[in-house]
C-alpha positions as CSV (number, residue, x, y, z in Angstrom):
1,M,-62.6,28.5,-14.8
2,K,-63.2,28.2,-18.6
3,E,-66.6,27.7,-20.1
4,L,-68.2,24.4,-19.2
5,K,-70.0,22.0,-21.4
6,E,-73.4,20.8,-20.3
7,L,-73.7,17.1,-20.0
8,R,-76.6,14.6,-19.7
9,F,-75.9,10.9,-19.3
10,N,-77.2,7.4,-18.5
11,E,-73.9,5.4,-18.8
12,S,-72.9,2.9,-16.1
13,N,-69.5,4.7,-15.7
14,I,-69.2,8.4,-15.9
15,Q,-66.2,10.6,-16.7
16,L,-66.4,14.3,-16.1
17,K,-64.1,16.9,-17.5
18,D,-65.0,20.5,-18.4
19,N,-68.6,19.6,-17.7
20,L,-71.6,21.4,-16.1
21,V,-74.2,18.9,-14.8
22,K,-77.5,20.7,-14.6
23,G,-79.1,18.4,-12.0
24,S,-78.3,15.3,-10.0
25,I,-76.4,12.1,-10.6
26,L,-78.7,9.5,-9.0
27,P,-79.3,5.9,-10.0
28,E,-82.6,5.3,-11.9
29,K,-82.3,1.6,-12.2
30,V,-80.5,-1.3,-10.4
31,A,-77.6,-1.4,-12.9
32,E,-76.7,2.2,-12.0
33,L,-76.1,1.4,-8.3
34,N,-72.6,0.2,-9.1
35,R,-71.8,3.3,-11.2
36,T,-68.3,4.8,-10.8
37,I,-67.9,8.5,-11.3
38,T,-64.5,9.9,-12.2
39,V,-63.9,13.6,-12.2
40,Q,-60.9,14.7,-14.3
41,G,-61.2,18.4,-13.5
42,N,-63.1,21.7,-14.2
43,T,-66.5,20.3,-13.3
44,V,-69.6,21.7,-11.6
45,I,-72.5,19.4,-10.4
46,E,-75.5,21.3,-9.4
47,G,-77.4,18.5,-7.7
48,P,-76.8,15.6,-5.3
49,V,-74.6,12.7,-6.2
50,Y,-74.8,9.0,-5.5
51,A,-72.0,6.7,-6.7
52,H,-70.5,3.3,-5.9
53,K,-67.2,5.1,-6.1
54,L,-66.4,8.7,-6.7
55,E,-62.8,9.4,-7.7
56,I,-61.5,12.9,-8.1
57,Q,-58.3,12.9,-10.3
58,D,-58.0,16.7,-10.5
59,G,-59.7,20.0,-9.6
60,D,-61.5,22.2,-10.0
61,L,-64.7,20.6,-8.7
62,E,-67.8,22.0,-7.1
63,I,-70.7,19.7,-6.0
64,K,-73.7,21.8,-4.8
65,G,-75.8,18.8,-3.5
66,A,-75.2,16.1,-1.0
67,V,-72.8,13.3,-1.8
68,F,-73.0,9.6,-0.9
69,T,-70.8,6.7,-2.0
70,Q,-71.2,3.1,-1.3
71,L,-67.5,2.2,-1.6
72,E,-65.4,5.3,-1.3
73,L,-64.8,8.9,-2.1
74,Y,-61.2,9.2,-3.1
75,V,-59.0,12.2,-4.1
76,D,-55.9,11.3,-6.0
77,S,-52.7,12.3,-4.3
78,G,-51.5,14.4,-7.3
79,A,-54.7,16.4,-7.6
80,K,-54.5,20.2,-7.7
81,G,-57.0,23.0,-7.6
82,N,-60.1,23.4,-5.6
83,V,-62.6,20.8,-4.5
84,T,-65.7,22.1,-2.8
85,F,-68.7,20.2,-1.3
86,M,-71.6,22.5,-0.5
87,K,-73.7,19.9,1.4
88,S,-73.1,16.9,3.6
89,V,-70.7,14.2,2.4
90,G,-71.1,10.5,3.4
91,S,-69.8,7.1,2.5
92,A,-70.6,3.6,3.7
93,N,-66.9,2.9,3.7
94,S,-64.2,5.6,3.3
95,I,-63.5,9.2,2.5
96,V,-59.8,9.8,1.6
97,S,-58.0,12.9,0.5
98,R,-54.2,13.0,0.9
99,A,-53.4,15.4,-1.9
100,S,-50.9,18.1,-0.9
101,G,-51.7,20.3,-3.8
102,L,-55.3,21.2,-2.9
103,K,-57.4,22.1,0.2
104,P,-60.8,20.3,0.0
105,T,-63.6,22.4,1.5
106,F,-66.6,20.8,3.2
107,Y,-69.4,23.3,3.9
108,S,-71.2,20.7,6.1
109,D,-70.7,17.4,7.9
110,V,-68.5,14.5,6.9
111,N,-69.6,11.0,7.8
112,A,-68.0,7.6,6.9
113,K,-66.6,4.5,8.4
114,T,-63.1,5.8,7.9
115,V,-62.1,9.5,7.2
116,T,-58.6,10.5,6.1
117,L,-58.2,14.2,5.3
118,Y,-55.1,16.4,4.6
119,N,-55.3,20.2,4.3
120,A,-59.1,20.2,4.6
121,F,-61.5,22.7,6.0
122,V,-64.7,21.3,7.5
123,A,-67.4,23.8,8.5
124,G,-69.4,21.1,10.2
125,S,-68.3,18.0,12.1
126,V,-66.6,14.7,11.3
127,Y,-68.2,11.4,12.3
128,A,-66.5,8.0,11.7
129,D,-65.1,4.9,13.3
130,E,-61.5,6.0,12.6
131,V,-60.4,9.5,11.7
132,I,-57.0,10.7,10.5
133,L,-56.6,14.5,10.1
134,E,-53.4,16.4,9.2
135,N,-53.2,20.2,8.6
136,C,-57.0,20.3,8.9
137,I,-59.5,22.7,10.4
138,V,-62.8,21.3,11.8
139,V,-65.1,24.1,13.1
140,G,-67.4,21.6,14.8
141,G,-66.3,18.4,16.5
142,V,-64.4,15.2,15.6
143,F,-66.3,12.2,16.8
144,A,-65.0,8.6,16.4
145,T,-66.2,5.3,17.8
146,Q,-62.6,3.9,17.8
147,Q,-59.7,6.3,17.2
148,I,-58.7,9.8,16.2
149,D,-55.2,10.8,14.9
150,L,-54.6,14.6,14.8
151,K,-51.5,16.3,13.5
152,N,-51.2,20.1,13.2
153,C,-55.0,20.7,13.4
154,I,-57.6,23.1,14.7
155,V,-60.7,21.4,15.9
156,G,-63.7,22.5,17.9
157,T,-63.6,19.5,20.2
158,F,-63.3,15.7,20.0
159,N,-64.8,12.6,21.6
160,T,-63.4,9.2,21.1
161,P,-62.2,6.1,22.9
162,S,-58.6,6.6,21.8
163,V,-56.8,9.8,20.5
164,R,-53.2,10.4,19.3
165,V,-51.8,13.9,18.7
166,D,-48.7,15.2,17.0
167,G,-47.5,18.7,16.1
168,V,-49.6,21.6,17.3
169,V,-53.3,20.9,18.0
170,D,-55.7,23.8,18.9
171,L,-59.1,23.3,20.5
172,L,-61.8,26.0,19.9
173,L,-64.1,24.8,22.8
174,P,-63.0,24.5,26.4
175,S,-63.1,20.7,26.7
176,A,-62.5,17.5,24.7
177,F,-63.0,13.8,25.7
178,S,-61.5,10.4,25.4
179,I,-61.8,7.1,27.2
180,E,-58.2,6.0,27.1
181,K,-55.4,8.3,28.0
182,M,-54.3,10.6,25.2
183,L,-51.1,9.5,23.4
184,A,-48.8,12.3,22.3
185,T,-45.5,12.5,20.6
186,A,-42.6,14.4,22.2
187,E,-43.2,17.3,19.7
188,A,-46.9,17.5,20.4
189,K,-48.4,20.7,21.9
190,L,-52.1,21.2,22.8
191,Y,-53.6,24.6,23.1
192,N,-57.1,25.9,23.9
193,L,-58.4,29.0,22.0
194,S,-61.6,29.5,23.9
195,L,-60.2,32.7,25.4
196,A,-58.3,33.9,22.4
197,D,-59.4,37.2,20.9
198,L,-60.2,35.8,17.4
199,G,-62.4,38.7,16.6
200,S,-59.6,41.3,16.8
201,L,-57.3,39.0,14.9
202,F,-59.8,38.6,12.2
203,K,-60.1,42.4,11.8
204,G,-56.3,42.8,11.9
205,E,-56.4,44.7,15.2
206,A,-54.3,44.2,18.4
207,Q,-55.4,41.4,20.7
208,A,-57.1,42.2,24.0
209,P,-54.4,42.2,26.7
210,C,-56.3,39.7,28.9
211,S,-56.9,37.2,26.0
212,G,-54.9,34.5,24.4
213,K,-54.4,30.8,23.9
214,I,-54.0,28.5,26.9
215,E,-51.3,25.8,26.7
216,M,-52.6,22.5,28.0
217,N,-50.7,19.9,29.8
218,I,-51.9,16.4,28.8
219,D,-51.3,15.0,32.3
220,T,-52.3,17.8,34.7
221,D,-55.2,19.1,32.6
222,E,-56.8,15.7,32.4
223,V,-59.9,15.2,34.6
224,K,-60.8,11.5,35.0
225,T,-64.4,10.6,35.8
226,T,-65.7,7.1,36.6
227,L,-69.3,6.4,35.7
228,T,-70.9,3.4,37.2
229,N,-74.2,1.6,37.5
230,E,-75.2,-1.9,38.7
231,E,-73.7,-3.6,35.7
232,V,-71.2,-1.3,34.0
233,Q,-68.3,0.9,35.0
234,K,-66.9,3.4,32.5
235,T,-64.0,5.8,32.7
236,L,-64.2,9.1,30.8
237,R,-61.2,11.5,30.5
238,S,-61.8,15.2,29.9
239,Y,-59.1,17.5,28.7
240,T,-60.3,20.9,29.9
241,V,-59.1,24.4,30.8
242,V,-61.9,25.0,33.4
243,G,-59.4,25.0,36.2
244,K,-57.1,27.5,34.5
245,V,-59.7,30.2,33.8
246,L,-60.6,31.3,37.3
247,A,-60.4,34.9,36.2
248,A,-62.2,34.4,33.0
249,D,-65.4,35.8,34.5
250,L,-63.7,39.1,34.7
251,L,-63.4,39.2,30.9
252,D,-66.2,40.4,28.7
253,T,-65.7,37.5,26.2
254,D,-68.5,38.8,24.0
255,K,-66.1,41.5,22.9
256,F,-63.9,38.8,21.4
257,Q,-66.8,38.0,18.9
258,N,-65.6,34.4,18.8
259,H,-69.1,32.9,18.9
260,F,-70.1,35.2,15.9
261,L,-67.1,34.1,13.9
262,L,-67.5,30.4,14.6
263,T,-71.3,30.4,14.0
264,A,-70.8,32.1,10.6
265,A,-68.2,29.5,9.7
266,S,-70.3,26.5,10.8
267,L,-73.4,27.7,8.9
268,G,-71.5,27.5,5.6
269,S,-73.8,27.6,2.6
270,Q,-76.8,28.1,4.9
271,L,-75.8,31.6,5.7
272,L,-78.4,33.6,3.9
273,K,-76.6,37.0,3.9
274,T,-73.1,38.3,4.4
275,Y,-72.6,39.9,7.9
276,D,-69.7,42.0,9.1
277,M,-67.9,42.3,12.3
278,G,-67.6,46.1,12.3
279,I,-64.8,48.2,10.9
280,D,-61.1,47.2,10.7
281,K,-58.1,49.4,11.4
282,D,-58.3,50.9,8.0
283,G,-62.0,51.9,8.4
284,K,-63.3,49.2,6.0
285,P,-66.1,46.8,7.0
286,V,-64.9,43.3,7.9
287,S,-67.2,40.9,6.0
288,L,-67.8,37.4,7.3
289,T,-67.5,35.6,4.0
290,F,-66.9,31.8,4.1
291,D,-63.6,32.1,2.1
292,R,-62.3,34.8,4.3
293,I,-63.0,32.8,7.5
294,R,-61.4,29.7,5.9
295,N,-58.3,31.6,5.0
296,F,-58.2,33.2,8.5
297,F,-58.1,29.8,10.2
298,F,-55.5,28.4,7.8
299,D,-53.3,31.5,8.6
300,I,-53.6,30.6,12.3
301,L,-52.7,27.0,11.5
302,S,-49.7,27.9,9.4
303,G,-48.4,30.4,12.0
304,K,-48.9,33.5,9.7
305,I,-51.3,34.8,12.4
306,D,-49.8,34.4,15.9
307,I,-52.1,34.1,18.9
308,Q,-50.5,35.4,22.1
309,V,-50.3,33.2,25.2
310,I,-52.8,34.3,27.8
311,N,-51.4,36.1,30.9
312,G,-52.6,34.1,33.9
313,K,-52.0,36.8,36.4
314,F,-55.0,38.4,38.2
315,D,-55.7,40.3,41.4
316,I,-57.9,38.4,43.8
317,A,-59.2,41.8,45.0
318,D,-60.7,42.4,41.5
319,I,-62.6,39.1,41.9
320,T,-64.0,39.8,45.4
321,A,-65.0,43.3,44.3
322,K,-66.9,41.9,41.4
323,F,-69.0,39.7,43.8
324,R,-69.7,42.6,46.1
325,S,-71.1,44.8,43.3
């Protein structure tokens, strides 16, 4: 990034290019509530941002404070470079990024009425009425009051009345939830990574033989529960792998270090120091930096890192012996 020019302003509409904003962009009078901010590239904003509309025409952009827009946060489809939000991002209406030339990074939660993201990494969770995610990673959960569309994504979990899936969708936690039955295309595949040896993969080592991803069947792995009281009856569907991990108690899942990896990712900018997961196969410490974790999950998403399918075979004698001891 070339040297930035410091900028101070009070205009109703702001254009930023090659600028360093040493502070916040917040309205100081009523006229500035309808201010539009346009970022044309190579910009750093060190404080929080409020705008009627925030349009990102090109990267690089880093906003170190929280962001809120009244109308929308919009990334142009032709934008390239890096776009990074270090704190929570919210909008009273929409957050949209369909650009194929960049991977927006959210260090915290995303909250809006509608959220549409392509190629994004979200360290927190996504909250909206309607969510569309394609080629995205959400370490937390995706929570929608109406509908979620997932295509080629890794998400912690989801909870929504209606969900549609396409491509390969991986879950990091054992269960996800919907009210209506999940809609899936013929090409859709759903996997659960709760027993995958992510720690070894992150260090470049061989996966534990008893670990791996679990392929989920949308029909047979659905658990339907009906909740009733005197006035209301509600159906909840859970897509869970609990019934397929009878032998999981035989595994020492702490050795996988999945919880350590996911916690470091979800903390984002709040991680006060850099931890490591031990030594890799070359004898070098494996540091848990945010960029390294993000690249690791994108390598899984793209297929560059292949997670083995878990071997479901076990000996019942091993289970009974464990209970006797």
